[in-house]
N, C-alpha and C positions, 0 to 999 in steps of 0.2 A: 296079238302078243302084248304082254304087259311088262313093264320094266320099272324097277325100283331104283332110285338113284344109287350109283355105285356099281351097278351091273350094266354090261353093254350088250346090246343085241344088234346085229347087222342083218338086214333082210336081203334076200336074193329075189329080185322081182321078175327075172326072166324065167319063162316056162320052156326050158330047152331053147330052141331057136324060134319058138312061136311068139307072136305078139300077144300081149294081154288083151283081154276084152272087158267091156263094161256089161252090166246086165241088159243093156239095150242094143248091143251089137247085132244080135240076130234080127231085131226089128229094122235097124238101119239097112241091113243087107236085103231083107225082104222087100223094103220099099225103094230098092234100086239106088241107094246112095253111092256116090263115088267114095271109095275108102282109101285111106293112106295111113302110114305109120306116123304117130305123134306121141312123143314121150314114152315110147315103148308099147303103146296101145294101138289097136286097130280101130281107127276113128273115121267118121264121115267128114269129107271135106266139102261136099255140096250134094244137094238133092236135086234141085231144078237148075238153078244158076246162082252164083254168088251175088250178082247184082239184085236179082229178084228177092232172095232171102234177106239181103241187106236192107232193101227198101221196105220189105214187109215189117221188119223190126222197127225201122225209123217211123213208119206211118201207121202201123197197126200193132201186131204182136207176133212174136216168134218164140220158139223154145229150143234150148240147146242141151244136149247131153254132155255134161262136164263131170261125169262120174270118174274120169281118170285122175282128177285132182286128189291129192293126199290129205288126210285128216288125222291130226294127232290130238289126243286128249291129255290135259295136264290137270293134276289136282294135288292138294296138300297145302299146308300152311305157308310154305316157302314159294309157292307158285308165283305170286305177283312179283316178289323180289327177283326170282330167277328169270322171269320173262323180261323184266326191265334190264337185267344184265345181258340178256341174249340179243335183243333187238334195239334199233335206233330210236324207236318211238317209246311211249310210256304206257304199257298195258295196265299198270297198277292204277292208272287214273280212270280206267273205263268204269262206267256205271253198269249195273246188272242189265243184261240184254243189249248192251252196246257193242258195236264192232269197231275195229281199228285196222287201217292199212299200215304196214311197216316194212321197211327193208330189214334184212339180217346180214351182217357184215363179218368179214374176216378182220384180224387185227390190222392188216395193211390198208383197210378201207374199201377193198373190193367187195362186191356183193355176192353173198351166197345164194340168196333168194329174196323175192318179195312176196309177202303173204298177208293173210287176214287173221286176226285174233278176235275171238268173241269171249265175253265174260258171261258165263252161264250162272255161276254162283260166286260168292266172295273168293273162294279158293279153287274154283274149277273153271278152266278155260279151254276153248277149242281153237286150234290152229289149223289153217288151210294152206297147203303148200302146192307148188307147181308139180305136175306129174313127173316130169323128167328129173326133178331134183329130189324126189321123195327119199330115195336111198341115201343120197349125199346129206340131205338135211337131217335125217334121222341119226346118222352116225355122228354128225357134228353136234347135234343137240344132246344126245346121250353122253357124249364125251364132256360137254360143258356141264352137264348135270351131276357129274361125279362128286363135285365139291359141295353139293347141296343135299341136305337131309330133309325129311318130311316132304318128299316130292315124288309123285308117281307119274310116269309117262306111259301112254298106250297108243299104239298105231291102230286106228280103227278104220283105215282106208278101205280094206277089202270088204268090209260089211256095210259100207256107206255108199249110197248113190247120191248124185247131185244133179238136179234139173234147174236150169235158169230160164225163167219166163220174162221176156224183156219187150218193152215197147209201150206206147201210149195207152193201149188197151189192157195192159197186164193187170192193173189194179182191179178192173171190173171182172176179168176172167177169174183171178184167184179169189176175189171176194165171193163169187158165186159158189165156191167150194169150201168156204170156211165161215165160222161164226165170229172170228176175230175182226174187230173194227180196223181195217187196214189203213184207213185215213189217219188213225192215231199212231200208226207205226211209222216213225220218221226215218229218213235216209240214214243208213248205217246203224240201224237197230233191228232187233230180232225178237221173235216170240218162240219159246221152246216147248216141245212136246204138245203141239196143237194139232188138231185134226184138219187135214186138207183133203177133201174128197173121201173122208172116212179113214184116211191114212195118217198115222202119227208122223209129224214132221217138225223139223227145225226150220222156221220160216224167217228169212232175213230180207230186208229191203236193200239189196246190194246188186251189183252186176258189173259187167265189163264191156258195156256197149255205149255208154253215154246217155241211155234212155232210162226212164223210170222202169222198175222191174223188181223181181223177187227171185231169190235162190232158195230152193227147197231141198233140204238134206233129209233123206229117208233111208230106211233099211233097204239094203240091196235087193232083197226079195220082194219089195213092194214097188220098185222103180217102174216096172213095165205097167202095172196097174194104174199108177198115177199118170204116166206118160200117155197111155191110151185114153184116160179120162180127159186129159187136156186136148188131145187130138180130136176127140169126139165133140169138143166144144168149139172146134174150128181153129185151134192154135196150130200153125204150120211149123214143121221142124226147120231149124237153121243149123248150119254146120260150121266147121272150123274156118272155111274161107270167108264167110260173112262175119264171123266173130273177129277175124283179123282186120278186115276193112273197117268194121264198126269201131274197134278199139283204137285203130290208127287215126281215124278222123277225130276221135275224142282225146288223142294224145296220151293214151294209157300205155305205159311201158310193157314190153314183152321180154321176159327173161331170156338171156342168151342173145338179145338184140340191143335194147337200150340199157340193160343192166347185165353185167357180167362180172367175173372174178377180177377183171381189170378196169371196170367202169364203176365208179362209186355212186351212191345216191345223190351226192351234191352235183356231180358231173351230169347226172341224168335229169337234173332239175327237180329233185325231190327233197330239197332242203327243209320244207315244211314238216317232213316226217322224221327229221333228225333233231332230237331234243337234247341240247347240250347242258342246259341249266340244271345244276344239282343232280346230274345223271351220269353214272359211270356205266359204260356198256362196251362190249367188244367192238373194237374199231374206232373208239372215240378219239384217241390221240391222233391217229392218222387223218380222220375227218376234220378234226379241229385245225390241224396243220394246213389242210387244204383250204379251209374257210379263212384262216388268218393270213396265209401267204397269198391267197388268190388262186382261182382256177386257171389252168392253161387251155382247157377245152371244155365244151359242154354240148349236150344234145339240143338241137334246134329243129324247127320245122322248115321245110322248103316246099315250094311249088315249082313244077317243071312246065316248060313250054314244049311239050311233046316228048314221047318216050316214057317208059316206066322205069323208075329207079329200083334196083333190087339190092338187097343186103350185100355189102362188100364192094359196091361200085365206088370208085374214088371221086372226090370233089376237087375241082381246080378253081383257083382264083383267076382274075383277069390277066395275070401275068403267066398263067398256065402252071403255077406251082400247086402241088397237092396240099390241100388244107383240111381235108376231112374224108370221112367215109360214111356211106349210107348204112344205117342200122336197120331200117324198115322202109318199104316203099310199095305203093300200089296205085291203081286208079281209084279215085274217090267217086263212088256212085252219087253222093250227095252234092259235091262240088263240081262234078262232071269234068274233072281234070286230074292229072297225076299229082300225087303228094308223097312226101317222104319225111322221115326223121333221120337225122345224121349227126354224127359226132364230129364237131368242127373246132378248129383252133379258135381260141377266144377272140382273136383280132378280126375274125370274119363272122361273128355271130349277131351283129346288129341287124335289126329288122330293116329290110330293104337292100341288104348287101347282095350284089349280083355274084353268082357262082356258075360253074359249069359242072354238070354231072356227066361222067364218061359212061355212056350207054352203048355197049358193044363197039367200043373204040370211036364212038361219035360224040362230040361235045354238045350236050343239050343245055340250053340256057335255063337257069334256075334262080330263084330269089328266096332269101331268108324271110320268113313270115312269122307273125304272132301265132301262137297256138293256145288252145286247141283249134284245129281246123273247123270243127263243128261243135256248137253248144246248143243243147235243146232249149226250147222256150221255157221260161220259169212257170208258165201257165200249165 
């Protein structure tokens, strides 16, 4: 559906009481993936085991079906100005073919979503949003667009599929399917309308695992063909479970956990993506007040000495006072120990601070540590 600034369209994403599917959902089920609801979609959570899929991505290569993500296309002469108004980063500074990560905030500074923006042409941009936020984001964006002319917005999510190929061997695998010199495609850059395995794709050097890799945007009706071509090359599928442990080790935020309507990008440790200088954007005043007055809490990394921290578990200090809450937690296959991210009172965020996580009414010792927990070798 297409929208010209001044008109509002609200999408209904539920198909009755059924979950939505991606073009690859039948393949996942045929290959005995464990399925779960995520963002309103029927998605695979694991194929073999989370640890095995995680280690495969860290050490070799794996592929993820992330076709549940939402994609919005923006074009028109006011697009750069509008996007600068909409998000905390500065999309107008993007070069052609470059991508940018950015939060999008409410006036009070809380986070609507965190997203990617690509500059395809001078006045044409692609935005990628989280699946669970697609309807909310679209309504917010189209309302914000009402005061801008020469601007067209289009939700292309339903006709777009997205496959992420991640890991140290990703470059060699994708290079075998395309004539593009991938070594020349640097991190957070993209090539548009290129052939990958004979299929037209938007190819970007991005990902959500902390490894090198690529994300392939293709027409929904071509997703299965590309997925099977990758599978025939030996690329094993990985699912949401491994995607979560990989991103957690790399300290990448997950919306509704490290970023919410009540957690700002500054509190989440994403200040580098909030550009104040000469930039008026929605939420600027509230975020500037946080910056100038000082934060009272922030997201930190912790390691635990036994027990798995789950979202919502409280954190206590040595005097048994509640000083925070776990936002994400899991066992780290790479570190071989439990790790977590938590929103903690500022007075307890210094590296080395001892804490206790209440795991099923049992106090488990924990320590504030530097993040990311894992960083891949520069080689």
